[in-house]
N, C-alpha and C positions, 0 to 999 in steps of 0.2 A: 407831440402830444400822442402821435402814433407810436412813439418810441412809451409813452405811460400805458398807451392801450392795450401794446402788447404785453408790458410787465403784469398789465393788470388780468389780462387773458393766463399769459405763464403760471402767473400765482392762482387762479383756480382750477386749473388742468392741476397744479401738484396739491390743494385744497381735496381737490374730488376723487382723486385716485385709491383712497382708499373703499373700502366696501367696508357696509352698512346693513345688518341683518334686517329683519322689518321690525324683531324686537324690539334691537338699539337703535330706535331711529335717532340721530340728534336733531337740537336744536338750532339755531343758524349758526350760535356765536359757538357751540361745541364742535361746530363743521370747522368753525377758523374766519367766518365774515362776517365784519363786523359793520354794523348798520347807522349812520350819522357818526356824530362828534361827540354828543352827551352820554356820561356813563349811565350804565344801566341802575336801578337801585339793587339789593344782596340779590334778590331771587330773580329779578329782570320776569315780575308778574304783577300784574293788578293788585294782585295783593301784598305790596311793597308798601303800599298806600296802606297806614295806621289803621284798622277796625276792618278793613273789606273784608268781607270772609264769601268765596266761592264752593258752589256745590254741585255736582253732574247724577243725574238718572239716565246712564246706557240703555236701550231698548233695543235688542237684537232676539227678533223670536222666525224662526222656521226660514223660508228663503227669500221672503222679499218686506220683513218690517227691519228698517234699518234707521230708527229715532232715535229721540230722547230727549232732553231735559236739562237744562244749563240755569243755577240760582244764582243774583249776582246780591249780596249783601251789603247796604253801604256801612253799618255799623252795626255792635253786637245785640243793641238797644233796642225796644218798640218802636219800629220807625213810624209809625202812625204818629206817639206820642212824640216822639222829637224827628221833625221831618227834617230833610235835607237841601239846600240851595240845588235847582237841576235846569235842565236844557236841552232839545231834543233840535240840530239841527237834522234837514233835508238834502240831500244833494239829489235824489229822483226817486220820488214816490209812490213809485208803484210797491205797496207792500199796506199789511195791516196791523199796525203800530198802535196799540191798545192805551190810551191813556194820554195820549200826543196832547189833547185841547186844553185838558188841566194843567199838566205840566207846564204848557206855553201860557198859559194867562194868569197862573198864581206865581210861576218860578219855584216849583216846590216837589218833591219824591217824598212818597207816603206812604211806599209798601218796598219789599226787595225788586229786583228787575228780575222776568221770566224772560228766558229764551227757548222757543222752542219751532214746529213747524207749522206753516201756513194755516190749514186747519184746526188744528190743536189749539190755535191762540184761543177761542170760548172756552175750550175746557179750562186752557191753565188760567184765565181771567176767574174761572168759578172759581177754581182752587185758591187763588192767590186773597180771595174775600176771603174765603171762607179763612185760610191764614190768620188770617188779619184780624178776622171778629172773633176770635178765640184767645187772642191775647187777652192776657191781664191785663187792665187797663181799658182795657176798646168794649166793657159790656153794653154800654150806652151807643157803641160806633152807628151810623145810621148810611151813611157814606164813603166810599170807597176807591178811589181813583188806583186801579191796576195797572202796572203798565207791563204789558209783553209785548214783547217782537218777536221776530219771527223772519227762514228764508224755505224757501219750497224746498225739501229736499225728497221731490216724487220722481226723480229720475233714477235712484237707487230702492226708495223704501216706498210702499203702496201706503201713499200718503191719505188712501179714500178710506183707509180700514180705520182710520181716528185712533191709532192706537195708546195714541199718549192720553192715561186716564188721570182722575184727581189725585190717586193716590202716589203714581210719580213723579208729577210738583212737588208733592208735600216731599215727600224721601229725597229731593233735590235739594227741597228748602233746609230737609234735618242734617243734609250732610256737607253744610257749607262749613269750611274750615278755613282758617290762617296757613299760611306755609307755602308751598309747593302747587300751582294749577295742573293739574293735567290736561294735555293738549293732542291736538289730533282730531281721531274717529273717536270721540268721545260727548255723552250729554247731546248737546244742541246741534252739534257736528257730526254726529253720525251718521247722518244719509247726506253731508253736504257733497260737493263736487267744485274743482277751484281752476281754471283754467286747465279743465279738461283731465285734471286729475282729482284724486281724492283730497278734498276739502277738510274744515274742522273746524275746532275750538283753537284758536291762537293768543299769546299774552304778552306783556311786555312792556317793560317802565322806564324813565330815565327820573335820574335825583339829580337837582338843578345846584351847583356849587355853593356856598353861602353867598360871595357874594353877587349871586343873581336871586337869591331868596332862602334859599335852600330845602325848597318843595319840591314833594315827589309827584309823578304825574306815573298813571297806570292805564293799564291799555287791556281792554279783552275784546277778541274778534268773532263772529260768526262766521265763515266765510262759504261765498255760493255763488259766485261769480266768475266771469269769462272776459275775454279781451286779449290780448297779447303779452303774455308773460314775458316778465324782464328779472333780474336779479342785478341791484346797483347798476343799472343802465344794461348791461348786457342782453340783450333781446334772443332767449331762450326761445323763444318760439319760433326764430329762425335756424334755429339748430335741429328743433323738433323735424322745422318740414325735408331737411335732411336727412334724417334718421327714419331704415324702414319699418320700426314699429310704433310709430306714432299709436298714442293711447287712443281706443273707441269709446273715451266719454263724452259725456254731450260739446254741441260745437262751443268749441273756445274763442274764437271769431266774434259769433253772435252777439258775445258780450249778456246775455241777460242772464238771470239768477241775483242776486242779493246780498248784503253786506252789512250785519249789522255790529256798531263799535258802540262798548261801554267804553267810558272815559270817568276814571276818579282822580281826584288828586285832593292833598291837604291843602293846597295854599287855597285862603279864606277870597271867595270868589261870589257874587251874587250873581242871577240866571241870565244876567244882560251879558257879562263876561266868560259866563259857563259856554253861552250857546255860540261866541266866539271860538273858543276853545274845543268846540264839538266840529265845528266847521274844518279848523285846521287838523283834527285827527281823521276825518277824511279824506286827507293830502294823501293816506297809503293806499288809496286803491290806484290813482291814476299811475305812481309811483312802483308799483306794480305793475302797471300793466292795464290797471280796469279803466271804464271810461263813462260810467253811470248811462248806462245803454238805456234804451227806451223799457225795455220790458226789468230793470234792475230796481229794487228798493233797496236804494243805502240811505241808513239811517247812523247818527252818531247821538246817545244819551251819553250826556254827561252832568257830575254830582260832585259836591264839594263835603270832604268828611269835616272840614274845620270847624271845632264846635261853638267858636261862636257867631258864626254864622248859622245854624240851625233853630228852627222855629220850634216851641215847645208848641202842643196842642191845645193847652188851654190856657196859654196866656192870653189876657184880653187887655191887654195894657194898649193905649192908642196909637204908640210909638214903638221904635224899635232900633238902637242905638249899635252900630257893625262898624266893623275895622275891614276894608275892604284892600286888596291888591288893588294899586293904582294902574289907570291903562298903560303908562311909559313902565310898568315891570312884565305886561305882559308877554313882549317878543318871546324870550324866553321860553316862557310855559309853552309858547303856539310852536315851537323848534321843537319840543321835548314830546309835546302831542302826535305831531307829524313824525318825527323819528322811530317813537314806540308805534304807533302804526302801521310805518312799514314792517318794521320787524315782526310783529304781531302775526302779520298777514301771513308772511313767509316760514313762520313759526309754524301756521296752522297747517302748512304743505309742508314741512321736510318732516313733520311726526305724524303725518297722518298714514295710516298704513294703507298696501290694497285692501279693495274691501267688493264682494257681488254681493249683489241685489236681485230686485226684483226685473222679473224676467230673464234671469241670468247675466244682466248687465252688470260689469266689473269699471269699476272706477280704479287705475292704476296708482299706484304711490307714488310722487316724484322719483325718478328713478334716477338718483344720487350718485349710484356708479353711475353711471350710462357718461352722467355729463360729461367726465374726461376724453370719453371716446367720441364724441361731440362736438369738442373742442377741438378736437384732434382731426375730423373729416373736412371740418369746415377753413382749415390750413393755419392754424397756430398751435404747433406743435411746440 
């Protein structure tokens, strides 16, 4: 075991020896680290799930506004008219997740998912209602369940200014697109911090082999939590304590903050098994060193894009016949969610750049080039 551990640490030293300028920060896999054993999708992003689109609106104003909006669209059609099965699992409920109870009760999502900062949830929900009511076919709609999640970016952002406006939410919705997803200090992750470093938006995916269903699980995270940072089991926090330049971000050991996780899959799942999938997606938090602290709002929202499990709004039939994944086939999806979650959280850290914000506070980027020296100083040359 000691030889294996030493071999792993030496490998990390070699991997971390390159210099990565701020404008070219790598994702975890580009850095040379492989998380888990399942293979990612082509983009290693939530957009590997067919039909899923993501859009950001980043808001940086003056020296104290550092916030934004991220929109996740389950499919390119009218989500209200073609609802998707969904579920939400709460690890620690210190948060403001609008729309939770209707998803819990009925098991469907009828709007895009919006992520933003804590005090901008009402504005984002209002904008999301406006968006749904404006869509062709929704002229007679009189009830909408907007789903809006948040983390508190008030350490870097003047959150009391409530800089997010309806037009910013609409811009994020209009910006949704397939393809690669921008990560780091962007959109709803613009002003967030994670383990005392700059956090942000991260994404990853896993594609199951045909023998295990062939389905894709994709995740997107908004990281703003603390704990004891670890990367593939290596306690980076211990290395930081030995380094004079420990970042002056919010206390990592306190663990307070939040993490919002959005899980998409093309596997035909109902809300019951989507809740089970969401529960496993939250494993990425403890795998990277978090522990759902008292002051942390840690939620996972999961939905299925499979056409056969969608619900047409105008369907008035008394029964619905669907084909679903069996319970016995869920384990592979659980593994995919856990692995992708861990990698997405690390991607949010690896891609985020150093940022200065409110009151001159500075959140340092995870110092990839310094990890080599930290390893050397810890006695693992």
